[in-house]
VEXVO-316800 format. One record per residue (C-alpha): residue number from 0; residue in three letters; z, x, y. Coordinates in nm, 3 decimals, padded with zeros to 5 digits. Example, Ala and Ser with C-alpha at 12.3 -4.5 7.8 and 13.67 -1.06 7.14 Angstrom:
BEGIN
+-----+------+---------+---------+---------+
: pos : code :      pz :      px :      py :
+-----+------+---------+---------+---------+
:   0 :  ala :  00.780 :  01.230 : -00.450 :
:   1 :  ser :  00.714 :  01.367 : -00.106 :
+-----+------+---------+---------+---------+
END
This chain:
BEGIN
+-----+------+---------+---------+---------+
: pos : code :      pz :      px :      py :
+-----+------+---------+---------+---------+
:   0 :  met :  00.883 : -04.153 :  01.006 :
:   1 :  ser :  01.126 : -03.930 :  01.247 :
:   2 :  gly :  01.458 : -03.751 :  01.098 :
:   3 :  glu :  01.231 : -03.762 :  00.737 :
:   4 :  pro :  01.165 : -03.342 :  00.606 :
:   5 :  glu :  00.790 : -03.276 :  00.616 :
:   6 :  pro :  00.605 : -03.230 :  00.267 :
:   7 :  gly :  00.752 : -02.963 :  00.040 :
:   8 :  thr :  01.095 : -02.922 :  00.240 :
:   9 :  gln :  01.409 : -02.932 :  00.000 :
:  10 :  val :  01.692 : -03.055 :  00.200 :
:  11 :  gly :  02.007 : -02.881 :  00.198 :
:  12 :  thr :  02.251 : -02.612 :  00.323 :
:  13 :  leu :  02.051 : -02.310 :  00.420 :
:  14 :  thr :  02.203 : -02.027 :  00.533 :
:  15 :  ile :  02.064 : -01.641 :  00.625 :
:  16 :  thr :  02.300 : -01.347 :  00.545 :
:  17 :  glu :  02.232 : -01.033 :  00.628 :
:  18 :  ile :  02.258 : -00.718 :  00.391 :
:  19 :  pro :  02.277 : -00.383 :  00.498 :
:  20 :  leu :  02.158 : -00.057 :  00.308 :
:  21 :  gly :  02.296 :  00.041 :  00.026 :
:  22 :  asp :  02.507 : -00.309 : -00.068 :
:  23 :  pro :  02.510 : -00.435 : -00.409 :
:  24 :  arg :  02.363 : -00.795 : -00.309 :
:  25 :  leu :  02.042 : -00.576 : -00.247 :
:  26 :  lys :  01.977 : -00.602 : -00.601 :
:  27 :  glu :  01.875 : -01.006 : -00.577 :
:  28 :  phe :  01.694 : -00.896 : -00.254 :
:  29 :  val :  01.448 : -00.678 : -00.537 :
:  30 :  arg :  01.481 : -00.914 : -00.792 :
:  31 :  phe :  01.417 : -01.197 : -00.601 :
:  32 :  pro :  01.036 : -01.226 : -00.612 :
:  33 :  tyr :  01.021 : -01.300 : -00.990 :
:  34 :  ser :  01.098 : -01.615 : -00.954 :
:  35 :  ile :  00.812 : -01.681 : -00.719 :
:  36 :  tyr :  00.542 : -01.533 : -00.921 :
:  37 :  lys :  00.691 : -01.606 : -01.286 :
:  38 :  gly :  00.418 : -01.594 : -01.518 :
:  39 :  asp :  00.163 : -01.484 : -01.280 :
:  40 :  glu : -00.085 : -01.248 : -01.449 :
:  41 :  arg : -00.197 : -01.051 : -01.116 :
:  42 :  trp :  00.134 : -00.957 : -00.978 :
:  43 :  thr :  00.276 : -00.576 : -01.003 :
:  44 :  pro :  00.595 : -00.538 : -00.835 :
:  45 :  gln :  00.753 : -00.196 : -00.768 :
:  46 :  leu :  00.971 : -00.007 : -01.024 :
:  47 :  asp :  01.369 : -00.130 : -00.932 :
:  48 :  ala :  01.467 :  00.219 : -00.863 :
:  49 :  asp :  01.155 :  00.274 : -00.590 :
:  50 :  leu :  01.413 :  00.069 : -00.413 :
:  51 :  leu :  01.743 :  00.101 : -00.571 :
:  52 :  gly :  01.690 :  00.433 : -00.656 :
:  53 :  asn :  01.779 :  00.531 : -01.054 :
:  54 :  lys :  01.979 :  00.902 : -01.133 :
:  55 :  leu :  01.831 :  00.865 : -01.503 :
:  56 :  leu :  01.499 :  00.843 : -01.396 :
:  57 :  gly :  01.563 :  01.079 : -01.097 :
:  58 :  met :  01.437 :  00.850 : -00.827 :
:  59 :  gln :  01.591 :  00.772 : -00.460 :
:  60 :  gly :  01.578 :  00.381 : -00.331 :
:  61 :  leu :  01.382 :  00.326 : -00.001 :
:  62 :  leu :  01.684 :  00.054 :  00.054 :
:  63 :  met :  01.971 :  00.364 :  00.030 :
:  64 :  pro :  02.129 :  00.526 :  00.339 :
:  65 :  asp :  02.065 :  00.890 :  00.210 :
:  66 :  his :  01.667 :  00.803 :  00.149 :
:  67 :  pro :  01.510 :  01.062 :  00.438 :
:  68 :  tyr :  01.334 :  00.724 :  00.563 :
:  69 :  his :  01.679 :  00.605 :  00.756 :
:  70 :  lys :  01.727 :  00.965 :  00.927 :
:  71 :  thr :  01.493 :  00.829 :  01.212 :
:  72 :  ala :  01.530 :  00.469 :  01.205 :
:  73 :  gln :  01.745 :  00.200 :  01.187 :
:  74 :  ala :  01.726 : -00.115 :  00.901 :
:  75 :  thr :  01.855 : -00.390 :  00.783 :
:  76 :  his :  01.771 : -00.734 :  00.537 :
:  77 :  phe :  01.856 : -01.066 :  00.474 :
:  78 :  met :  01.837 : -01.329 :  00.183 :
:  79 :  ala :  01.786 : -01.677 :  00.276 :
:  80 :  his :  01.981 : -01.950 :  00.017 :
:  81 :  arg :  01.995 : -02.299 : -00.028 :
:  82 :  asn :  02.276 : -02.508 : -00.221 :
:  83 :  gly :  02.340 : -02.156 : -00.306 :
:  84 :  glu :  01.988 : -02.040 : -00.454 :
:  85 :  pro :  01.801 : -01.732 : -00.368 :
:  86 :  val :  01.489 : -01.915 : -00.161 :
:  87 :  gly :  01.356 : -01.573 :  00.024 :
:  88 :  arg :  01.365 : -01.250 :  00.204 :
:  89 :  val :  01.310 : -01.035 :  00.469 :
:  90 :  ser :  01.366 : -00.722 :  00.589 :
:  91 :  ala :  01.400 : -00.555 :  00.976 :
:  92 :  val :  01.375 : -00.219 :  01.118 :
:  93 :  val :  01.311 : -00.029 :  01.420 :
:  94 :  asn :  01.168 :  00.334 :  01.372 :
:  95 :  gln :  01.246 :  00.585 :  01.623 :
:  96 :  arg :  00.970 :  00.821 :  01.482 :
:  97 :  ile :  00.706 :  00.522 :  01.519 :
:  98 :  asp :  00.774 :  00.441 :  01.884 :
:  99 :  glu :  00.741 :  00.783 :  01.997 :
: 100 :  gly :  00.414 :  00.841 :  01.800 :
: 101 :  trp :  00.245 :  00.481 :  01.910 :
: 102 :  gly :  00.413 :  00.514 :  02.224 :
: 103 :  asp :  00.595 :  00.105 :  02.242 :
: 104 :  lys :  00.865 : -00.016 :  02.108 :
: 105 :  phe :  00.793 : -00.198 :  01.755 :
: 106 :  gly :  01.034 : -00.397 :  01.579 :
: 107 :  phe :  00.853 : -00.448 :  01.184 :
: 108 :  phe :  00.918 : -00.709 :  00.919 :
: 109 :  gly :  00.858 : -00.670 :  00.546 :
: 110 :  phe :  00.921 : -00.736 :  00.218 :
: 111 :  phe :  00.881 : -01.084 :  00.335 :
: 112 :  glu :  00.902 : -01.344 :  00.004 :
: 113 :  val :  00.950 : -01.660 :  00.045 :
: 114 :  ile :  00.935 : -02.021 : -00.195 :
: 115 :  glu :  00.656 : -02.279 : -00.030 :
: 116 :  asp :  00.863 : -02.411 :  00.274 :
: 117 :  tyr :  00.821 : -02.351 :  00.608 :
: 118 :  ala :  01.212 : -02.383 :  00.706 :
: 119 :  val :  01.284 : -02.119 :  00.539 :
: 120 :  ala :  01.006 : -01.909 :  00.626 :
: 121 :  glu :  01.135 : -01.975 :  00.957 :
: 122 :  ala :  01.449 : -01.910 :  00.950 :
: 123 :  leu :  01.363 : -01.541 :  00.772 :
: 124 :  leu :  01.135 : -01.495 :  01.093 :
: 125 :  asp :  01.433 : -01.574 :  01.360 :
: 126 :  ala :  01.667 : -01.342 :  01.186 :
: 127 :  ala :  01.394 : -01.052 :  01.185 :
: 128 :  arg :  01.298 : -01.163 :  01.552 :
: 129 :  asp :  01.651 : -01.156 :  01.666 :
: 130 :  trp :  01.775 : -00.849 :  01.497 :
: 131 :  thr :  01.474 : -00.612 :  01.590 :
: 132 :  lys :  01.493 : -00.783 :  01.947 :
: 133 :  ala :  01.855 : -00.699 :  01.940 :
: 134 :  his :  01.733 : -00.310 :  01.889 :
: 135 :  gly :  01.515 : -00.297 :  02.185 :
: 136 :  ala :  01.198 : -00.367 :  02.043 :
: 137 :  lys :  00.972 : -00.555 :  02.239 :
: 138 :  ile :  00.691 : -00.627 :  01.972 :
: 139 :  leu :  00.743 : -00.730 :  01.649 :
: 140 :  arg :  00.464 : -00.664 :  01.352 :
: 141 :  gly :  00.427 : -00.729 :  01.014 :
: 142 :  pro :  00.466 : -00.750 :  00.752 :
: 143 :  gly :  00.518 : -00.433 :  00.556 :
: 144 :  glu :  00.705 : -00.297 :  00.359 :
: 145 :  tyr :  00.956 : -00.171 :  00.556 :
: 146 :  ser :  00.677 : -00.103 :  00.826 :
: 147 :  asn :  00.357 : -00.081 :  00.922 :
: 148 :  ile :  00.218 :  00.348 :  00.895 :
: 149 :  thr : -00.142 :  00.334 :  00.755 :
: 150 :  his :  00.007 :  00.531 :  00.448 :
: 151 :  glu :  00.254 :  00.278 :  00.366 :
: 152 :  arg :  00.233 : -00.022 :  00.177 :
: 153 :  gln :  00.158 : -00.312 :  00.422 :
: 154 :  ala : -00.003 : -00.633 :  00.495 :
: 155 :  cys : -00.041 : -00.998 :  00.349 :
: 156 :  leu : -00.355 : -01.062 :  00.143 :
: 157 :  thr : -00.566 : -01.341 :  00.301 :
: 158 :  glu : -00.893 : -01.313 :  00.068 :
: 159 :  gly : -00.895 : -01.266 : -00.262 :
: 160 :  tyr : -00.615 : -01.434 : -00.472 :
: 161 :  asp : -00.839 : -01.412 : -00.756 :
: 162 :  gln : -00.833 : -01.060 : -00.792 :
: 163 :  asp : -00.662 : -00.795 : -00.994 :
: 164 :  val : -00.394 : -00.583 : -00.801 :
: 165 :  tyr : -00.457 : -00.198 : -00.816 :
: 166 :  val : -00.139 :  00.038 : -00.708 :
: 167 :  glu :  00.003 :  00.013 : -00.341 :
: 168 :  his : -00.179 : -00.333 : -00.317 :
: 169 :  thr :  00.005 : -00.615 : -00.176 :
: 170 :  tyr : -00.002 : -00.947 : -00.325 :
: 171 :  asn :  00.099 : -01.299 : -00.238 :
: 172 :  pro :  00.062 : -01.683 : -00.203 :
: 173 :  pro : -00.185 : -01.807 :  00.078 :
: 174 :  tyr :  00.087 : -02.012 :  00.233 :
: 175 :  tyr :  00.275 : -01.655 :  00.379 :
: 176 :  ala : -00.052 : -01.652 :  00.650 :
: 177 :  glu : -00.027 : -01.979 :  00.746 :
: 178 :  phe :  00.354 : -01.983 :  00.789 :
: 179 :  ile :  00.314 : -01.661 :  00.973 :
: 180 :  glu :  00.073 : -01.793 :  01.172 :
: 181 :  arg :  00.256 : -02.082 :  01.223 :
: 182 :  tyr :  00.530 : -01.913 :  01.359 :
: 183 :  gly :  00.326 : -01.789 :  01.651 :
: 184 :  phe :  00.210 : -01.418 :  01.503 :
: 185 :  glu : -00.127 : -01.336 :  01.641 :
: 186 :  lys : -00.363 : -01.121 :  01.452 :
: 187 :  thr : -00.358 : -00.710 :  01.538 :
: 188 :  lys : -00.605 : -00.584 :  01.268 :
: 189 :  asp : -00.730 : -00.684 :  00.899 :
: 190 :  tyr : -00.788 : -00.395 :  00.611 :
: 191 :  val : -01.039 : -00.474 :  00.370 :
: 192 :  ala : -01.094 : -00.352 :  00.061 :
: 193 :  tyr : -01.447 : -00.287 : -00.165 :
: 194 :  leu : -01.496 : -00.277 : -00.522 :
: 195 :  ile : -01.763 : -00.053 : -00.733 :
: 196 :  asp : -01.883 : -00.120 : -01.060 :
: 197 :  leu : -01.846 :  00.221 : -01.240 :
: 198 :  thr : -02.079 :  00.129 : -01.471 :
: 199 :  lys : -02.361 :  00.092 : -01.326 :
: 200 :  pro : -02.593 :  00.445 : -01.202 :
: 201 :  ala : -02.527 :  00.599 : -00.933 :
: 202 :  asn : -02.752 :  00.429 : -00.590 :
: 203 :  glu : -03.070 :  00.626 : -00.619 :
: 204 :  arg : -03.059 :  00.741 : -00.225 :
: 205 :  leu : -02.668 :  00.833 : -00.254 :
: 206 :  thr : -02.824 :  01.121 : -00.556 :
: 207 :  arg : -03.096 :  01.216 : -00.323 :
: 208 :  val : -02.876 :  01.255 : -00.034 :
: 209 :  ala : -02.609 :  01.449 : -00.300 :
: 210 :  ala : -02.910 :  01.679 : -00.370 :
: 211 :  ala : -03.006 :  01.775 : -00.026 :
: 212 :  val : -02.640 :  01.889 :  00.111 :
: 213 :  arg : -02.630 :  02.053 : -00.250 :
: 214 :  lys : -02.966 :  02.240 : -00.202 :
: 215 :  arg : -02.810 :  02.416 :  00.136 :
: 216 :  ala : -02.566 :  02.506 : -00.009 :
: 217 :  ser : -02.308 :  02.561 :  00.299 :
: 218 :  ile : -02.082 :  02.307 :  00.102 :
: 219 :  gln : -01.874 :  02.418 : -00.140 :
: 220 :  thr : -01.642 :  02.133 : -00.397 :
: 221 :  arg : -01.393 :  02.180 : -00.633 :
: 222 :  gln : -01.159 :  01.935 : -00.832 :
: 223 :  val : -00.790 :  01.993 : -00.766 :
: 224 :  glu : -00.633 :  02.240 : -00.945 :
: 225 :  leu : -00.307 :  02.154 : -01.150 :
: 226 :  glu : -00.102 :  02.415 : -01.175 :
: 227 :  asn : -00.092 :  02.480 : -00.833 :
: 228 :  leu :  00.001 :  02.080 : -00.770 :
: 229 :  ala :  00.246 :  02.204 : -00.488 :
: 230 :  ser :  00.033 :  02.353 : -00.266 :
: 231 :  glu : -00.285 :  02.130 : -00.318 :
: 232 :  val : -00.090 :  01.847 : -00.216 :
: 233 :  lys :  00.062 :  02.038 :  00.064 :
: 234 :  leu : -00.362 :  02.060 :  00.185 :
: 235 :  ile : -00.444 :  01.722 :  00.090 :
: 236 :  ile : -00.214 :  01.623 :  00.362 :
: 237 :  asp : -00.312 :  01.835 :  00.597 :
: 238 :  ile : -00.695 :  01.775 :  00.585 :
: 239 :  tyr : -00.551 :  01.408 :  00.566 :
: 240 :  asn : -00.311 :  01.454 :  00.911 :
: 241 :  gln : -00.618 :  01.613 :  01.046 :
: 242 :  ala : -00.862 :  01.345 :  00.932 :
: 243 :  trp : -00.710 :  01.040 :  01.041 :
: 244 :  ala : -00.560 :  01.134 :  01.320 :
: 245 :  glu : -00.766 :  00.874 :  01.570 :
: 246 :  asn : -00.757 :  00.611 :  01.347 :
: 247 :  trp : -00.511 :  00.268 :  01.426 :
: 248 :  gly : -00.188 :  00.248 :  01.270 :
: 249 :  phe : -00.189 :  00.618 :  01.195 :
: 250 :  leu :  00.116 :  00.858 :  01.193 :
: 251 :  pro :  00.142 :  01.224 :  00.993 :
: 252 :  ile :  00.250 :  01.223 :  00.672 :
: 253 :  thr :  00.593 :  01.403 :  00.667 :
: 254 :  asp :  00.745 :  01.668 :  00.419 :
: 255 :  trp :  00.940 :  01.426 :  00.261 :
: 256 :  glu :  00.631 :  01.160 :  00.189 :
: 257 :  ala :  00.404 :  01.474 :  00.072 :
: 258 :  asp :  00.673 :  01.574 : -00.184 :
: 259 :  ala :  00.708 :  01.172 : -00.276 :
: 260 :  leu :  00.358 :  01.136 : -00.312 :
: 261 :  leu :  00.324 :  01.481 : -00.579 :
: 262 :  glu :  00.664 :  01.312 : -00.771 :
: 263 :  ser :  00.446 :  00.951 : -00.792 :
: 264 :  leu :  00.142 :  01.163 : -00.847 :
: 265 :  lys :  00.223 :  01.368 : -01.172 :
: 266 :  leu :  00.259 :  01.119 : -01.440 :
: 267 :  ile : -00.067 :  00.992 : -01.353 :
: 268 :  leu : -00.314 :  01.248 : -01.207 :
: 269 :  asp : -00.627 :  01.321 : -01.314 :
: 270 :  pro : -00.730 :  01.620 : -01.151 :
: 271 :  gly : -01.138 :  01.549 : -01.194 :
: 272 :  leu : -01.113 :  01.228 : -00.991 :
: 273 :  ile : -00.950 :  01.455 : -00.650 :
: 274 :  arg : -01.171 :  01.749 : -00.514 :
: 275 :  phe : -01.198 :  01.927 : -00.219 :
: 276 :  ala : -01.505 :  02.011 : -00.016 :
: 277 :  tyr : -01.538 :  02.341 :  00.173 :
: 278 :  his : -01.818 :  02.483 :  00.497 :
: 279 :  asp : -01.835 :  02.824 :  00.470 :
: 280 :  gly : -01.475 :  02.861 :  00.317 :
: 281 :  lys : -01.286 :  02.644 :  00.539 :
: 282 :  pro : -01.145 :  02.308 :  00.357 :
: 283 :  ile : -01.292 :  02.030 :  00.583 :
: 284 :  ala : -01.270 :  01.715 :  00.357 :
: 285 :  val : -01.055 :  01.548 :  00.040 :
: 286 :  leu : -01.186 :  01.253 : -00.112 :
: 287 :  gly : -00.878 :  01.164 : -00.417 :
: 288 :  cys : -00.912 :  00.855 : -00.655 :
: 289 :  phe : -00.623 :  00.783 : -00.878 :
: 290 :  pro : -00.579 :  00.574 : -01.244 :
: 291 :  asp : -00.453 :  00.236 : -01.181 :
: 292 :  pro : -00.110 :  00.249 : -01.348 :
: 293 :  asn : -00.090 : -00.158 : -01.265 :
: 294 :  val : -00.273 : -00.197 : -01.570 :
: 295 :  ala :  00.038 : -00.090 : -01.736 :
: 296 :  leu :  00.294 : -00.188 : -01.525 :
: 297 :  arg :  00.271 : -00.543 : -01.432 :
: 298 :  pro :  00.525 : -00.743 : -01.584 :
: 299 :  arg :  00.441 : -00.935 : -01.971 :
: 300 :  trp :  00.702 : -01.172 : -01.918 :
: 301 :  lys :  00.781 : -01.103 : -02.268 :
: 302 :  trp :  01.156 : -01.202 : -02.394 :
: 303 :  tyr :  01.234 : -00.835 : -02.400 :
: 304 :  gly :  01.176 : -00.853 : -02.008 :
: 305 :  asp :  01.017 : -00.624 : -01.794 :
: 306 :  ser :  01.292 : -00.367 : -01.663 :
: 307 :  asp :  01.180 : -00.013 : -01.529 :
: 308 :  tyr :  01.217 :  00.159 : -01.852 :
: 309 :  val :  01.000 : -00.101 : -02.067 :
: 310 :  arg :  00.671 : -00.062 : -01.783 :
: 311 :  ile :  00.707 :  00.300 : -01.777 :
: 312 :  ala :  00.759 :  00.336 : -02.154 :
: 313 :  arg :  00.395 :  00.121 : -02.185 :
: 314 :  leu :  00.267 :  00.347 : -01.909 :
: 315 :  leu :  00.306 :  00.659 : -02.055 :
: 316 :  lys :  00.173 :  00.490 : -02.414 :
: 317 :  ile : -00.128 :  00.414 : -02.267 :
: 318 :  arg : -00.170 :  00.649 : -01.907 :
: 319 :  arg : -00.474 :  00.813 : -02.058 :
: 320 :  his : -00.648 :  00.557 : -02.102 :
: 321 :  leu : -00.643 :  00.343 : -01.777 :
: 322 :  pro : -01.008 :  00.155 : -01.747 :
: 323 :  arg : -00.976 :  00.156 : -01.317 :
: 324 :  val : -00.892 :  00.354 : -01.082 :
: 325 :  arg : -00.801 :  00.312 : -00.709 :
: 326 :  leu : -00.964 :  00.531 : -00.371 :
: 327 :  met : -00.657 :  00.590 : -00.228 :
: 328 :  phe : -00.753 :  00.839 :  00.037 :
: 329 :  phe : -01.072 :  01.002 :  00.182 :
: 330 :  gly : -01.121 :  01.222 :  00.485 :
: 331 :  val : -01.361 :  01.456 :  00.669 :
: 332 :  leu : -01.237 :  01.652 :  00.935 :
: 333 :  pro : -01.373 :  01.599 :  01.299 :
: 334 :  gly : -01.681 :  01.805 :  01.382 :
: 335 :  tyr : -01.786 :  01.807 :  00.984 :
: 336 :  arg : -01.911 :  01.468 :  00.944 :
: 337 :  arg : -02.229 :  01.326 :  00.940 :
: 338 :  met : -02.336 :  01.617 :  00.720 :
: 339 :  gly : -02.357 :  01.425 :  00.347 :
: 340 :  thr : -02.017 :  01.569 :  00.277 :
: 341 :  asp : -01.977 :  01.184 :  00.131 :
: 342 :  ala : -02.214 :  01.145 : -00.064 :
: 343 :  leu : -02.151 :  01.493 : -00.230 :
: 344 :  leu : -01.766 :  01.433 : -00.280 :
: 345 :  phe : -01.881 :  01.078 : -00.385 :
: 346 :  glu : -02.175 :  01.162 : -00.668 :
: 347 :  glu : -01.916 :  01.372 : -00.785 :
: 348 :  val : -01.671 :  01.178 : -00.846 :
: 349 :  leu : -01.869 :  00.898 : -00.956 :
: 350 :  glu : -02.024 :  01.144 : -01.219 :
: 351 :  tyr : -01.697 :  01.247 : -01.384 :
: 352 :  ala : -01.541 :  00.896 : -01.381 :
: 353 :  gln : -01.822 :  00.792 : -01.563 :
: 354 :  ser : -01.836 :  00.999 : -01.810 :
: 355 :  his : -01.488 :  00.959 : -01.892 :
: 356 :  gly : -01.459 :  00.577 : -01.938 :
: 357 :  tyr : -01.311 :  00.466 : -01.629 :
: 358 :  lys : -01.469 :  00.084 : -01.536 :
: 359 :  asp : -01.421 :  00.011 : -01.172 :
: 360 :  cys : -01.267 :  00.159 : -00.872 :
: 361 :  asp : -01.130 : -00.024 : -00.591 :
: 362 :  ala : -01.176 :  00.162 : -00.219 :
: 363 :  ser : -00.888 :  00.068 : -00.028 :
: 364 :  leu : -00.704 : -00.059 :  00.244 :
: 365 :  leu : -01.002 :  00.015 :  00.476 :
: 366 :  leu : -00.947 : -00.101 :  00.882 :
: 367 :  glu : -01.181 : -00.364 :  00.924 :
: 368 :  asn : -01.369 : -00.191 :  01.237 :
: 369 :  asn : -01.347 :  00.187 :  01.001 :
: 370 :  asp : -01.761 :  00.167 :  01.034 :
: 371 :  leu : -01.755 :  00.525 :  00.871 :
: 372 :  val : -01.549 :  00.452 :  00.578 :
: 373 :  ile : -01.737 :  00.112 :  00.505 :
: 374 :  arg : -02.086 :  00.197 :  00.554 :
: 375 :  ala : -01.967 :  00.493 :  00.257 :
: 376 :  ser : -01.842 :  00.231 :  00.060 :
: 377 :  glu : -02.104 :  00.030 :  00.084 :
: 378 :  phe : -02.355 :  00.360 :  00.006 :
: 379 :  met : -02.152 :  00.394 : -00.352 :
: 380 :  gly : -02.236 :  00.041 : -00.425 :
: 381 :  gly : -01.905 : -00.137 : -00.299 :
: 382 :  his : -01.891 : -00.453 : -00.177 :
: 383 :  glu : -01.589 : -00.642 : -00.025 :
: 384 :  tyr : -01.375 : -00.821 : -00.208 :
: 385 :  lys : -01.054 : -00.822 : -00.070 :
: 386 :  lys : -00.842 : -00.888 :  00.273 :
: 387 :  trp : -00.547 : -00.814 :  00.437 :
: 388 :  arg : -00.376 : -00.923 :  00.748 :
: 389 :  ile : -00.139 : -00.757 :  01.005 :
: 390 :  trp :  00.066 : -00.944 :  01.281 :
: 391 :  asp :  00.213 : -00.875 :  01.597 :
: 392 :  tyr :  00.426 : -01.119 :  01.824 :
: 393 :  lys :  00.566 : -01.063 :  02.142 :
: 394 :  leu :  00.950 : -01.026 :  02.190 :
+-----+------+---------+---------+---------+
END
């Protein structure tokens, strides 16, 4: 009947409030998703300190105005309330560095969380659309964290809702994709994830190719050196920036991002899971897996709560006994591909992981059309088990 609310719509006064960087109300913005995922055994949020900062933990919050991200970006946040109760959130961003790197005027929506009510989602997306358009954007892209650079936490899960959530994976209800497409967004790119069972023997072909590469003796490998971690991270970034330069969504990792990566690695890094390859003494490739801290960091929904301190204490207790890993980066310099370097690195990391009790490896996020990396993941015995999507909306 005309005038009646659609199914799932809650009747009441809906308000959208803009919240700038550093505003105390961002605490509600950060904590809101706990009401969406309460009791969910897979959802694993970032630490509050990652977003709001924490002097005691020595962490600089991404949503604070002094964070390095904001040197080239403008960002704001919107909260939706109905009758005073929080029902959704979204961020809106324009970033000069991205526009210069990609050659267009982009706006981004991110941190998107909403109750199952399209009217709320529409109002939040309206707010992000209008704000980014007013700041010169011609295309609205998302969802992401703040934006959709390759190495950021990003995209909306569209397949694999019943699978474990690895570190830096996004996770969301199925209706998010429906709401975004209903608004008028169109697909721009999918990411996929491959799952590798580390308890199974290595693929015979993988072993054979690795042995042939090793016999030629032109490629040497080594694991990361903990005593030189700062310089090792810089080497990783240098290889990554060259190897990924032509990929969709890529921007070079900056010095401050490299420093942030160094700090995040220290607690969980297992040096045997990160290996470099050299050709006649020149570094040409890197493969990096990391034990998955989400095993410890996911909320337990107990009476004592899930504060940063509780979650970090749990991680410190079991960080040397995490059962699964995520393959977060793999790159071979142009001109050195199809030499079997991937097989050699994969085999060595696989052998190490198996000998140290790791059970599963997630390889992600892989661009849907990156055939080289997808074939390599299948070569390792992986199968596709998750998919995420990013959309564009022309302003």
